[in-house]
C-alpha positions, 0 to 999 in steps of 0.5 A: 597588903603583901600580895604578889599582884604587884610583881612585874611578871604578873603585870606582864602576864596580865597585859598579855592575857588581855589579848583574849578580850580583843576577840570577846563578843560580850554584847553591850556593857550597858545590857539590861539588868532584868533580875529582881535583886530581892529574889533568892539567888547566889552570886559568884564573886572572883577575886585575886587575893590569896594570902590567908589574912587577905582571904579572911578579910574579904570573907568577913566582908562577904559575911557582913553583906550576906547578913544585910542581904539575906536573900543573896548568897555569895560563892567566893573564888579566891586567887583568880589571875587576870588570865582566868578572869579574862577567859571567863569574861569572854566565854561566860557559862554557868560557872562564870563570875557575876562580880569580879575584882582585878588588881590590874588597873591598867586594864580598865580601858580594855575592860570597858572598850571590849564591853567585857564589864557592864557600864555601871552608870545606870546603877550608880545613878539609880543608887544616887552615887556620884563617883567623883564625890563618893570615891577619892577623885584620883582613884575614880579617874582610873575606873573609867575609859572614854566616858564609860565607867565599867569599874569602881575602886575597892581600896587603893595603893599609893607609892612613896619612899621608905628610908632607913632612919639609922642609916640617915643618922649615920650619913648625917642626913637630917630629913627625907629628900624632897627634890631629886637633886637632894635625893641623888645626893642622899643616895650617894651618901648612903651608898657603901662600896664593897669590892667591885660591888656594894655593901649597901646601896642608897637606892636601887634605880634600875627599871628591873628593881622592885617597884622602880618602873617607868610608870611609878617614877612617872607619877612624880614627873607628871608624864602625860603619855598621850596627846589630845587625840589619844596618840602616844606623845612620849617624844614630845613630852619634856617630862619623859625626857627629864625622867629618862635623863635623870634615871640614866645619870643616877645609874651611871653615877652609881657605877653603871647598869652592869654593876647595879644589875649584878647587885640586884640579881643577888637580892632577896625576894620582894615579898619575903623577909629578905627584901633588900630594904629589910636586910639593910642592903638598900637604904631607901626604897620606892614602895607602897603602903603595904611595905610598912606592915611587912617591915613591922612583921619582919622585926627590922634591926633598925628604925624606918620612916616613910615620906612622899617620893621626891619630885623634880626640882622645878616641881617642888611645889607639888611635893607630896604627890605619888603614883596611885593604883589599886583594886577595881570591881566590876560586873560581868556583862554576861551575868544574868544577875546584874541587879543583885551583883550591883548590891554586892559591888555597892556594898563592898565599894561604898559601905564605910565600915566595910571599906575601913575594916578591909583597908585596916585588915590588908593595909591598903588605902581606903577608896572612899572619901568617908572611909578616909575620914573615919576615926576607925581607920588605922592611925599608924604614922607610916601608913598615914603617910600613904593615906596622905599621898593618896589624897594629894590632888596631883597624885595620879595613875597613867591614862587608860588605853584601849590596849590596856597596859601594853603602852606602858610595857613598850615604854618600859622596854625602851627605858631598859634599852636606854638605861643599858646604853644600847641606844644613846639617841633618846629622841630616836628611841622615843619616836620609835616608842610612839610609833609602836604604841600607836600601831599596837593601839590601832590593832587593838581597836 
């Protein structure tokens, strides 16, 4: 699904915009639902999809919903950013949405704790839907916060490794690497120098690279981020140290931050045909299931493959896991049509044909167990690699936070400092990170 939702800039803007929710006075997210779901009504549904193929796909599902619920019409508003969404959830009004979708799973903790979105537990129980059995458990986990489930998953993303098969053959690499030591060796074999730069880079490890964030890497290392009391624990988590140390060494082995960053700034747009993996400028790429479709559309001059991203050598038994994210659906707490809104949320998120058709159309991973088993699901081998990653029991998303994804951006900022060599004392840097995250979380409560 080639959506600009995954751009780092979008993530930064979304996190900044959650400040709006800090002052939201939306009442209880378990507010009573008194409307008659069988009455004639019109729901307003806001979503963030904007590409023509994505918009068509969601509109087809809406048409199918309206055909099955003839009393309900749905007014669809596309291309909604989290900035606009958060403002509407805070202020309400006649034009505010009843049902919303968000690409920012990191903000679920904020949505739930601020009561901007309705607690869906009563609706799920009324419909006899067990989230842990209906949805892929790994995705169900990122749709709740502190026992409150104010969202449900609507398709997901799984991250893995794309690789240039022709470049692998040329370098004598027989199979995609499973461990990070194998990966590092492959990166160096695949890298070709050109002057003081690169003709081809085996892999772009910088935190400012496309999809190579601390959070995405963290899924392979098993970062926990917080302790049992909900306080930031990056300084005491050996997995964080392992991640920072591994990434920094790979950066240094490839010539250092400055050299890599000069190459990075000359690369094509992440969402255009000149993506560096498409052009052959990088031989391996961390990315999600949508990249396979984009690569196919770009008609590459070489063969490509996909595999799970490698894991630390001491976690080889967990090879196959990956970082997960996706789209979430919720009902605005200030909506006066919650029962009708639930009918739409339930249909979009749990109807097997609706989920499968949408997943196939926009090349995302289904979020329900039944949809994952459906014979109608796209059987493209590249795509199926990510379907399998999503189902690995140790695939994961970062924990929810009352402060949304702010703690992840703080850690990312400090990772950049360490990557550049501006701070060499990793212990001191991570202690500073914990102190800042804890301070920010306290202010957000």
